[in-house]
C-alpha positions in Angstrom: 8.8 59.3 -3.3 6.4 57.3 -1.3 7.2 54.4 1.1 6.0 51.9 -1.5 8.5 53.3 -4.0 11.4 52.9 -1.5 10.8 49.2 -0.8 12.8 46.7 -2.8 10.8 44.7 -5.4 9.1 41.7 -4.0 9.0 43.0 -0.4 5.7 42.9 1.5 4.3 46.3 2.4 4.2 47.1 6.1 1.2 45.5 7.8 0.6 42.8 5.2 -0.1 39.4 6.5 2.2 36.6 5.6 1.0 34.3 2.9 1.9 30.7 2.2 5.6 31.5 2.7 4.9 32.5 6.3 3.1 29.3 7.0 5.6 27.0 5.3 7.9 26.2 8.3 4.9 25.2 10.5 3.6 22.9 7.7 7.0 21.3 7.4 7.1 20.6 11.1 3.6 19.1 11.1 4.4 17.0 8.0 7.6 15.6 9.6 5.7 14.7 12.8 2.9 13.0 10.8 5.5 11.1 8.7 7.3 10.0 11.9 4.1 8.8 13.5 3.1 6.9 10.3 6.5 5.2 10.1 6.4 4.2 13.8 2.8 2.9 13.7 3.5 0.9 10.5 6.7 -0.6 11.9 4.9 -1.5 15.2 2.0 -3.1 13.2 4.5 -5.1 11.1 6.3 -6.3 14.2 3.0 -7.4 15.8 2.0 -9.3 12.6 5.4 -11.0 12.5 5.2 -11.9 16.2 1.7 -13.3 15.7 2.7 -15.5 12.8 5.8 -16.6 14.7 3.5 -17.9 17.5 4.6 -15.5 20.2 1.0 -14.6 21.2 -0.3 -18.2 21.1 -0.5 -20.2 24.4 2.3 -22.7 24.9 1.3 -26.2 23.9 
């Protein structure tokens, strides 16, 4: 029997580069960071708009 016959079905042969499954954890981390930055930036922008309309940036009269 050859080495390929001894491997369980679905296992990558030795020396094979990882495909999408090998990149998935990195993509998840990047996606979480991008989502967190998006939420933070949007909440900051909404806060600034609310402060502007509340008159917090206008000179006192």
